[in-house]
N, C-alpha and C positions, 0 to 999 in steps of 0.2 A: 344642396349646397347652401351654406349660410350666406346672408347678405354681406357679412364682414369679409368672407373669403372672396366675394365677387368684386369688392371695391378696388378701384385703381387709385392708389394713394399717391398723388403727385405733389402733395404739399403737406406740411406738418399738421395742420388742423385736421386734414382728412385721416391721418394716422390715428388720432384720438377717437374719431367718430367710428371708423370702420371696426375698431376693436370692440365697440359697444353695441352696435345694432344687433337686435335679437335675430335668432336663426329661424324665426317663424316664417311661414309661407308668405309669398308676396301678396297673396289675396286673403291673408288671415283677416277675419272679420273684427272690426272695432265696434264695440257697442257700449252703451251707457252702463257704468258701474252702479251697483245698488247702494247709493249714498244719499238718496233723497227721501223726503218725507212722504208717507202714504197719502197725505192730504194734498199733494201737489196737483193732482188732476182736478181738484175741486176749486182751484183758484181761477181768477179771470185772467187768462193768458191770450195775448194776441199773437197769432202765428207769424213767423218771419216768411214773407213772400219771396219767391224767386221769379225773376224776369229775365228772359233771354232775348236780347236785341237781335235784329236781322244781321246776318254776317255779310261782309263786303267782299270776301274772296273765298276761294275753295278751301284753303287751310282753316279759316275761321268757321266755315260751315261744318267741317268735320269736328272741330273743337266744340262748337255749339251743340251738335248732336250728341257727342260724347258726354258733355256735362249735363245735358237734359236727362240722360238716362243713367247717370252715375249714382248707384245706390249709396255710396259713401256720404253723399251730401245730406242724406236723411239724418245723419248724426247731428247736424246743426238744428234740425227741427226737434229732435229728441232732447237735446240739451236745453233748448228754449223752454220746452214743456216741463222738464224735470229740474232744471237748475237755474236758468237765467230769468225766466218769467217776465218777459217784456209785457207791459200793460199799454204800450203804444205801438203803432204799426211801424215796422222797419222792413225795408225791401232790399234784397240783394239783386243788383242789376249786373248781369254778365253781358259783355260786349260794349262797354263804355269806351270812350276815347282816352280817358285819363284813369289813373289809379294803379294799383288798388288804393282806395281812399274811402272815408266816410264823409258824406255831406250832411251837416247838421240841419241845414235849412230844409232839405228834402227828406231827411231821415232815411238816407239811401246809401247803401254800400255799393261802390262801383268797382267792377273788376273787368279789365279788358281781356279779350280772348288771348291776346299776346302774352299775358302772364303765364298761361298754360304752355304755350309753345316755347317761351323762354326757359321755363323750368325743365321741360323735357330736353331741350337742347343742352342745358348745363348738366343734368343728371346722365345724359347719354355719354358724357366724357368719363363717367365713373363706372360704367357697365359695358359688357360686350354688346354688340349690335343685336344679337339674338335674345337678349334678356329683356324683352319688352315688358314683361309683367313687373319686373323689379323697377324699371324706369317709370311705369305707370304708377306703381305704389308710392314711390318716393315723391313723384310730382303731385299726386292726389293728397298725400300727407301734408306737403308744403302748402297746398291750396287750403286745406282745412285749417291749418295754423293761421294762415293769412286771414281767412274769413273770421276766425275767432278774435284775431287782433283787431280787425275793424269793428266787430261786434263789441269789443271792449271799449272802443271810442264811443259807440252808440250808447252803451250802458252808462259811461261817465256823463254823457250829454243828457240823457233822459232822466237820470236820477240825480243830476247836479252833484256829482261826487267831487270833492276838492282833490286836486292833484298837486302834491308838493314835489316839484321836479318836472322832468320831461313827461308829457302825456304819452308820447310814443313808447317810452320804457314801461309805463303803467299798463298800456295796452298789450305789450309783449308779455308782461307778467300775468295779465288776465288770461291770455291764450294758453300759456304754459300751465298755470295752476288748474284751469278747467280740464285740460288734457290729462295732466298727471294725477288729478284727484277724482275725476268724474268719468273718464273714458277708459275702458279696458284696452290694454296695449297702447295707451296714450303716450307712454314714454317712447315707443317706436315712432309715433307720429311726430313728437317733439324732436327726436333725433334727426329725422329727415329734414324738418324745418331748419334745424341748426346747420345741417350740412349745406342747405341752400344758401344760408348766410355766408358760410365759408367759401362756397363756390363763387358767389357774387363778389366777395372780397378779393378772390384770386384774379378777377378780371381787372382790378384797379392797378394801374402801373405806377401812379404817383398821386398823392393827395395834394389838394390845394387848400387855402385857408377856409373856403366855404364849407369844406367837408367837416371841419372842426366846430362850426357853429350851426350845423344842420339840426333840425328838430329831432332827427333820429340819432341814436348812437351809431358808431361805425359798425359795419357788418361784422367785422371780426370780434368786436365787443359783444354784439348780439349773439354771435356764435358761442363764445365762451360763457356768457352769462346764462344762456339757455342750458348749456351742459351743466353748469353749476346747479341750477334748479333741478335738473333731471337727477343728478347725483344726490342732492339733498333730499329728494322725495323717496329714495330707496337706496341707501348706501351699499347694502349687501349685494343687491342686484347689479349695481353700476360701479363696482369698485375698480374696474379697469379704465374708467373714463380719464383719470388723471395719472395714468401710469408713466407718462413722459415728463411729468413735473419733477424737478429735483426733490430728492427725498427730504431734504431739510425744510422744504416748504410744503410738501404734500399733505402732511397731517393737518397743518394749520388751515390750508385751503379747504380740505375736506370738512373740517369743523365749521368753517365759515359758511360753506355751501349748505350744510344742514340747518344752520341758524337762518340763513337767507330764505330757504324754502319755507321753514316754519313761519317766519315773519310774514312773508308775502302771502302764504296760504291763509294764515289767520286774519290778515287785514282784509283780503277779498272775501273771505267767508263771512265776516261781520256784515258786509253790505248785502251779499247774496242771501244770507239767512234772514236779515232784517226785512229786506224787500219781499221775501216770501211770506213772512209774518204779516206785513202790511197788506199784501195782496189777499191773503186769507181773511183778514179782518174786513177788507172792503167787500169781498164776495159774500160775507155773512150778513152784511147790512140789508135791511128790508127794502 
C-alpha cells in the first residue's frame, strides 16, 4: 500500500502532500547521490560528532537507544564527507533541554529527545496504529531535515556566509537543496518534513502579533515553500503537488517554483563548491 493511500487527510495542506508521497517502502534506503567530486575524500574534513545525553525518563531512554542505533543518521556523516566538508568541529547533541537549535559559541546542534516524541505523536494522527514503520519513516525523515536545517546555520556561521533576509529561511533552503540534489529519495524526506510543518500549523488555533515577527516563517509558509522547491527540482515527477491550485494560477506557480529551485540550488552550490576547492587547496599545501 502506498504512503499516499495511508494518509488521513484532515486538512487541505495534507491533501496536497498525500497525493505526492512516493509509494516506496517505509524502509527504503536513502543514500548519497553520485554528484560529488572524486577528490572529496582527499580534503581535510572534520567529522560531525554525535553526543547522546543521559535520558531523564523511560520514554527518553527508549528514544536515546533508538537514535543511537538509527542507520539513517549516517546520511549526515556521508553528506559532510561528500558535500558539506566542515573544516571545523561541529557536534550534534541529542537530549538537550532546548532546541532544535544551533549554538554558534559551542558550535553545537542541540536536539531534545522530545522532538522525536512530538513528531511521532503528530504523524500518528495521519496513519493507522499498526503502521509503525510508516510513522517511524516520516519521523526520521523530519529529523534528518531538521538536522540539515541546523547544519545550514552552522555552515553559515563557520564560513561567514552573508544572508539577505531571514537566516531561518536560508537554513530551510540549505536542507531542502541538500536533500533534493544530493540524496537519493531526498524528495520523499523533504515531503515528510513539509508534512510536519503542516501538522504543526494545524495545532495553531489563533495567531498573535509575535507570530508575524518571529525569526521563522509561519509553519504553513514553510510547508508550501518546501513543496515549491520539491516541485521545482523535478516537475515531471511531482506534477500532482499543485493539483488543488486554481488552474488560472497553476502554470504561473509551477514556473515560479522551477525558477526558485534553480536560483536556490545555484546559490548554495556556489558556496559548497567553492569551499570544496578551498579545502582541496589547503590540503595540498606542504
